[in-house]
MDAnalysis code that builds the backbone (N, CA, C; Angstrom):
import MDAnalysis as mda
import numpy as np

u = mda.Universe.empty(369, n_residues=123, atom_resindex=np.repeat(np.arange(123), 3), trajectory=True)
u.add_TopologyAttr("name", ["N", "CA", "C"] * 123)
u.add_TopologyAttr("resid", np.arange(1, 124))
u.add_TopologyAttr("resname", ["MET", "ARG", "ILE", "GLY", "GLU", "LEU", "ALA", "ARG", "ARG", "THR", "GLY", "VAL", "SER", "THR", "ARG", "LEU", "LEU", "ARG", "TYR", "TYR", "GLU", "GLU", "GLN", "GLY", "LEU", "ILE", "VAL", "PRO", "ALA", "ARG", "SER", "ALA", "ASN", "GLY", "TYR", "ARG", "GLU", "TYR", "THR", "GLU", "ALA", "PHE", "ALA", "ASP", "GLN", "VAL", "ILE", "GLN", "ILE", "ARG", "GLY", "LEU", "LEU", "GLU", "GLY", "GLY", "LEU", "PRO", "THR", "ARG", "VAL", "ILE", "ARG", "GLN", "VAL", "LEU", "PRO", "CYS", "LEU", "LYS", "THR", "PRO", "ARG", "ASP", "ILE", "HIS", "PHE", "ALA", "ASP", "ALA", "SER", "PRO", "GLU", "ILE", "ILE", "ALA", "VAL", "LEU", "LEU", "ARG", "GLU", "ARG", "ASP", "ARG", "MET", "THR", "ASP", "ARG", "ILE", "ASP", "ALA", "MET", "THR", "ARG", "ASN", "ARG", "ASP", "ALA", "MET", "THR", "ALA", "TYR", "LEU", "ASP", "GLU", "LEU", "ARG", "LYS", "CYS", "ALA", "ARG", "PRO", "GLN"])
u.atoms.positions = np.array([
    [83.069, 72.038, 84.433],
    [84.398, 72.471, 84.818],
    [84.254, 73.609, 85.818],
    [85.275, 73.830, 86.596],
    [85.265, 74.917, 87.582],
    [85.903, 76.170, 86.998],
    [85.833, 77.245, 87.742],
    [86.273, 78.549, 87.245],
    [87.756, 78.568, 86.880],
    [88.581, 77.882, 87.657],
    [90.015, 77.848, 87.361],
    [90.307, 77.201, 86.014],
    [89.593, 76.130, 85.727],
    [89.768, 75.445, 84.445],
    [89.299, 76.326, 83.290],
    [88.165, 76.997, 83.481],
    [87.673, 77.910, 82.440],
    [88.679, 79.035, 82.213],
    [89.255, 79.538, 83.278],
    [90.259, 80.594, 83.162],
    [91.462, 80.098, 82.357],
    [91.950, 78.910, 82.656],
    [93.095, 78.354, 81.928],
    [92.763, 78.145, 80.450],
    [91.586, 77.649, 80.178],
    [91.222, 77.334, 78.785],
    [90.978, 78.571, 77.938],
    [90.567, 79.669, 78.573],
    [90.229, 80.875, 77.807],
    [91.290, 81.961, 77.902],
    [92.204, 81.838, 78.863],
    [93.193, 82.882, 79.063],
    [92.632, 84.105, 79.764],
    [91.486, 83.958, 80.399],
    [90.820, 85.044, 81.116],
    [90.919, 84.741, 82.607],
    [91.314, 85.726, 83.392],
    [91.511, 85.501, 84.825],
    [90.191, 85.154, 85.517],
    [90.309, 84.462, 86.644],
    [89.113, 84.123, 87.418],
    [88.409, 85.392, 87.900],
    [89.195, 86.396, 88.213],
    [88.603, 87.667, 88.648],
    [87.732, 88.262, 87.543],
    [88.234, 88.212, 86.310],
    [87.472, 88.741, 85.182],
    [86.242, 87.884, 84.899],
    [86.356, 86.583, 85.062],
    [85.187, 85.715, 84.891],
    [84.110, 86.050, 85.915],
    [84.512, 86.335, 87.132],
    [83.532, 86.736, 88.152],
    [82.880, 88.072, 87.792],
    [83.674, 88.970, 87.212],
    [83.132, 90.260, 86.756],
    [82.090, 90.024, 85.655],
    [82.405, 89.134, 84.706],
    [81.434, 88.819, 83.658],
    [80.141, 88.302, 84.272],
    [80.279, 87.507, 85.311],
    [79.095, 86.996, 85.993],
    [78.319, 88.138, 86.658],
    [79.022, 89.040, 87.327],
    [78.366, 90.201, 87.960],
    [77.613, 91.048, 86.936],
    [78.180, 91.140, 85.729],
    [77.574, 91.947, 84.669],
    [76.459, 91.201, 83.930],
    [76.229, 89.953, 84.276],
    [75.181, 89.169, 83.637],
    [75.563, 88.633, 82.273],
    [76.863, 88.590, 81.983],
    [77.315, 88.092, 80.685],
    [77.400, 86.569, 80.654],
    [77.717, 85.981, 81.788],
    [77.714, 84.528, 81.925],
    [76.967, 84.183, 83.203],
    [76.281, 83.055, 83.187],
    [75.513, 82.630, 84.359],
    [75.785, 81.146, 84.592],
    [76.802, 80.850, 85.393],
    [77.122, 79.438, 85.634],
    [76.136, 78.801, 86.612],
    [76.046, 77.488, 86.515],
    [75.273, 76.738, 87.504],
    [76.105, 76.666, 88.784],
    [75.449, 76.335, 89.877],
    [76.155, 76.167, 91.148],
    [75.980, 74.731, 91.629],
    [77.069, 74.161, 92.112],
    [76.995, 72.810, 92.673],
    [76.450, 72.908, 94.096],
    [76.213, 71.774, 94.709],
    [75.655, 71.742, 96.064],
    [76.537, 72.482, 97.061],
    [77.855, 72.472, 96.833],
    [78.759, 73.163, 97.752],
    [78.962, 74.636, 97.379],
    [78.258, 75.113, 96.352],
    [78.325, 76.523, 95.976],
    [79.352, 76.859, 94.913],
    [80.125, 75.871, 94.485],
    [81.114, 76.126, 93.434],
    [80.419, 76.415, 92.111],
    [81.025, 77.303, 91.348],
    [80.519, 77.573, 90.000],
    [80.840, 76.373, 89.116],
    [79.895, 76.005, 88.292],
    [80.082, 74.905, 87.352],
    [79.830, 75.420, 85.940],
    [80.808, 75.239, 85.058],
    [80.733, 75.724, 83.689],
    [80.702, 74.562, 82.717],
    [79.875, 74.675, 81.699],
    [79.849, 73.679, 80.639],
    [80.874, 74.071, 79.579],
    [81.054, 73.186, 78.610],
    [81.988, 73.440, 77.513],
    [81.624, 74.711, 76.738],
    [80.341, 74.991, 76.625],
    [79.876, 76.154, 75.855],
    [80.378, 77.476, 76.441],
    [80.669, 77.513, 77.730],
    [81.140, 78.746, 78.352],
    [82.492, 79.182, 77.798],
    [83.340, 78.247, 77.426],
    [84.654, 78.615, 76.887],
    [84.485, 79.443, 75.618],
    [83.619, 78.970, 74.713],
    [83.361, 79.733, 73.488],
    [82.719, 81.074, 73.794],
    [81.800, 81.088, 74.737],
    [81.107, 82.324, 75.086],
    [82.076, 83.352, 75.672],
    [82.971, 82.922, 76.527],
    [83.949, 83.834, 77.124],
    [84.874, 84.398, 76.054],
    [85.303, 83.567, 75.129],
    [86.164, 84.050, 74.044],
    [85.410, 85.064, 73.185],
    [84.136, 84.805, 72.961],
    [83.322, 85.748, 72.194],
    [83.163, 87.068, 72.949],
    [82.940, 87.011, 74.239],
    [82.834, 88.228, 75.060],
    [84.130, 89.022, 74.975],
    [85.273, 88.339, 75.087],
    [86.559, 89.028, 74.991],
    [86.679, 89.766, 73.659],
    [86.296, 89.099, 72.590],
    [86.375, 89.724, 71.275],
    [85.494, 90.957, 71.169],
    [84.305, 90.879, 71.714],
    [83.398, 92.031, 71.685],
    [83.937, 93.179, 72.532],
    [84.500, 92.853, 73.691],
    [85.094, 93.893, 74.541],
    [86.299, 94.529, 73.856],
    [87.135, 93.705, 73.239],
    [88.306, 94.234, 72.534],
    [87.897, 95.081, 71.346],
    [86.721, 94.799, 70.792],
    [86.189, 95.608, 69.705],
    [85.624, 96.936, 70.183],
    [85.553, 97.100, 71.491],
    [85.098, 98.374, 72.039],
    [83.671, 98.388, 72.530],
    [82.969, 97.269, 72.469],
    [81.594, 97.261, 72.955],
    [81.572, 97.259, 74.478],
    [80.748, 98.082, 75.076],
    [80.615, 98.057, 76.533],
    [79.797, 96.837, 76.977],
    [79.970, 96.438, 78.221],
    [79.287, 95.239, 78.713],
    [77.771, 95.383, 78.642],
    [77.232, 96.586, 78.795],
    [75.770, 96.755, 78.741],
    [75.240, 96.408, 77.364],
    [76.006, 96.703, 76.319],
    [75.594, 96.361, 74.957],
    [75.802, 94.871, 74.716],
    [76.919, 94.346, 75.184],
    [77.182, 92.918, 75.020],
    [76.075, 92.107, 75.677],
    [75.643, 92.525, 76.845],
    [74.569, 91.821, 77.553],
    [73.296, 91.793, 76.704],
    [73.050, 92.855, 75.941],
    [71.851, 92.915, 75.102],
    [71.961, 92.013, 73.880],
    [73.125, 91.945, 73.263],
    [73.249, 91.209, 71.996],
    [73.738, 89.778, 72.168],
    [74.334, 89.463, 73.298],
    [74.904, 88.123, 73.488],
    [73.889, 87.001, 73.273],
    [72.656, 87.145, 73.727],
    [71.698, 86.054, 73.468],
    [71.437, 85.810, 71.979],
    [71.751, 86.776, 71.146],
    [71.505, 86.651, 69.705],
    [72.701, 86.078, 68.958],
    [73.824, 85.927, 69.624],
    [75.048, 85.464, 68.968],
    [75.265, 83.990, 69.248],
    [75.176, 83.188, 68.212],
    [75.435, 81.764, 68.386],
    [76.918, 81.481, 68.199],
    [77.507, 82.095, 67.184],
    [78.942, 82.044, 66.933],
    [79.316, 83.441, 66.456],
    [80.605, 83.778, 66.402],
    [80.973, 85.138, 66.013],
    [80.397, 85.604, 64.671],
    [80.114, 84.688, 63.756],
    [79.585, 85.105, 62.452],
    [78.130, 84.699, 62.249],
    [77.488, 84.199, 63.271],
    [76.126, 83.698, 63.159],
    [75.239, 84.463, 64.136],
    [74.595, 85.512, 63.648],
    [73.796, 86.389, 64.495],
    [72.321, 86.162, 64.196],
    [71.535, 85.981, 65.248],
    [70.102, 85.745, 65.097],
    [69.307, 86.713, 65.962],
    [68.539, 87.561, 65.314],
    [67.628, 88.449, 66.016],
    [66.216, 88.026, 65.669],
    [65.500, 87.546, 66.648],
    [64.115, 87.168, 66.403],
    [63.286, 88.414, 66.113],
    [63.505, 89.440, 66.886],
    [62.773, 90.693, 66.701],
    [63.619, 91.841, 67.227],
    [64.491, 92.355, 66.375],
    [65.381, 93.445, 66.773],
    [64.550, 94.711, 66.965],
    [64.639, 95.262, 68.146],
    [63.891, 96.492, 68.437],
    [64.626, 97.685, 67.843],
    [63.912, 98.783, 67.608],
    [64.573, 99.990, 67.114],
    [65.678, 100.465, 68.062],
    [65.500, 100.231, 69.358],
    [66.503, 100.646, 70.335],
    [67.801, 99.875, 70.166],
    [67.707, 98.555, 70.002],
    [68.929, 97.763, 69.863],
    [69.607, 98.077, 68.541],
    [68.832, 98.323, 67.506],
    [69.418, 98.697, 66.219],
    [70.171, 100.011, 66.351],
    [69.578, 100.982, 67.039],
    [70.240, 102.277, 67.235],
    [71.523, 102.115, 68.036],
    [71.495, 101.298, 69.075],
    [72.689, 101.056, 69.891],
    [73.781, 100.428, 69.045],
    [73.430, 99.422, 68.265],
    [74.424, 98.739, 67.435],
    [74.992, 99.665, 66.366],
    [74.174, 100.510, 65.787],
    [74.673, 101.473, 64.808],
    [75.666, 102.442, 65.444],
    [75.334, 102.939, 66.637],
    [76.252, 103.848, 67.345],
    [77.566, 103.157, 67.669],
    [77.480, 101.929, 68.159],
    [78.687, 101.197, 68.532],
    [79.527, 100.863, 67.303],
    [78.883, 100.509, 66.203],
    [79.620, 100.243, 64.971],
    [80.359, 101.492, 64.501],
    [79.681, 102.643, 64.552],
    [80.320, 103.893, 64.140],
    [81.471, 104.262, 65.078],
    [81.295, 103.992, 66.359],
    [82.358, 104.262, 67.328],
    [83.567, 103.367, 67.054],
    [83.314, 102.097, 66.714],
    [84.402, 101.183, 66.368],
    [85.151, 101.683, 65.132],
    [84.401, 102.137, 64.139],
    [85.022, 102.652, 62.918],
    [85.923, 103.833, 63.236],
    [85.465, 104.735, 64.101],
    [86.282, 105.882, 64.501],
    [87.557, 105.417, 65.195],
    [87.444, 104.415, 66.066],
    [88.621, 103.900, 66.767],
    [89.596, 103.249, 65.794],
    [89.066, 102.496, 64.837],
    [89.925, 101.865, 63.835],
    [90.668, 102.922, 63.035],
    [89.956, 103.972, 62.623],
    [90.584, 105.058, 61.863],
    [91.697, 105.724, 62.672],
    [91.431, 105.991, 63.947],
    [92.446, 106.627, 64.805],
    [93.648, 105.709, 64.991],
    [93.394, 104.426, 65.197],
    [94.500, 103.484, 65.373],
    [95.316, 103.363, 64.090],
    [94.657, 103.395, 62.949],
    [95.364, 103.331, 61.667],
    [96.262, 104.548, 61.495],
    [95.747, 105.731, 61.811],
    [96.568, 106.950, 61.724],
    [97.761, 106.862, 62.670],
    [97.543, 106.403, 63.882],
    [98.633, 106.276, 64.854],
    [99.667, 105.255, 64.391],
    [99.207, 104.134, 63.853],
    [100.136, 103.123, 63.340],
    [100.973, 103.690, 62.195],
    [100.323, 104.410, 61.281],
    [101.042, 104.974, 60.143],
    [102.061, 106.024, 60.598],
    [101.688, 106.835, 61.571],
    [102.617, 107.842, 62.094],
    [103.803, 107.165, 62.774],
    [103.542, 106.109, 63.527],
    [104.617, 105.391, 64.204],
    [105.547, 104.732, 63.187],
    [104.983, 104.167, 62.136],
    [105.797, 103.554, 61.086],
    [106.696, 104.597, 60.433],
    [106.161, 105.771, 60.117],
    [106.963, 106.835, 59.508],
    [108.078, 107.281, 60.453],
    [107.762, 107.393, 61.734],
    [108.761, 107.783, 62.728],
    [109.875, 106.741, 62.812],
    [109.495, 105.454, 62.852],
    [110.498, 104.385, 62.908],
    [111.356, 104.369, 61.652],
    [110.739, 104.615, 60.509],
    [111.509, 104.680, 59.261],
    [112.554, 105.787, 59.331],
    [112.180, 106.936, 59.845],
    [113.118, 108.052, 59.985],
    [114.226, 107.714, 60.974],
    [113.884, 107.065, 62.078],
    [114.897, 106.659, 63.054],
    [115.901, 105.696, 62.424],
    [115.415, 104.771, 61.621],
    [116.309, 103.815, 60.965],
    [117.251, 104.511, 59.992],
    [116.735, 105.512, 59.292],
    [117.572, 106.264, 58.369],
    [118.697, 106.985, 59.113],
    [118.347, 107.547, 60.273],
    [119.331, 108.287, 61.074],
    [120.356, 107.339, 61.700],
    [119.959, 106.127, 61.985],
    [120.840, 105.170, 62.654],
    [121.798, 104.494, 61.692],
    [121.532, 104.524, 60.413],
    [122.402, 103.877, 59.417],
    [123.673, 104.676, 59.241],
    [124.793, 103.961, 59.189],
    [126.052, 104.679, 58.928],
    [126.027, 105.246, 57.494],
    [126.493, 106.416, 57.360],
    [126.472, 107.104, 56.048],
    [127.684, 106.750, 55.232],
])
């Protein structure tokens, strides 16, 4: 499939797909005329990349761990180096901090909305 089709199937813009390619996250084949050619597996890979990015992982870390990810819940490390383990531990802790902050913000917003609703109700 071509880049436009991959973009439609994954909901990721062609510009972002090209960025993933620049970052070494995806490596499509090229046809004789230079067009990018993507297999079916790229759709799953792009969706997985999106999930990792939304989780807060930077592309440099994703590039390191992506070869070890077969599916989102199936991780295979043939020989995890101490460096990659340290990176993953830092990123996991950073994600936890972000989740905690988002939870606090959500709870504060909920309390604020509850108060607004109380004020808006006719007495």
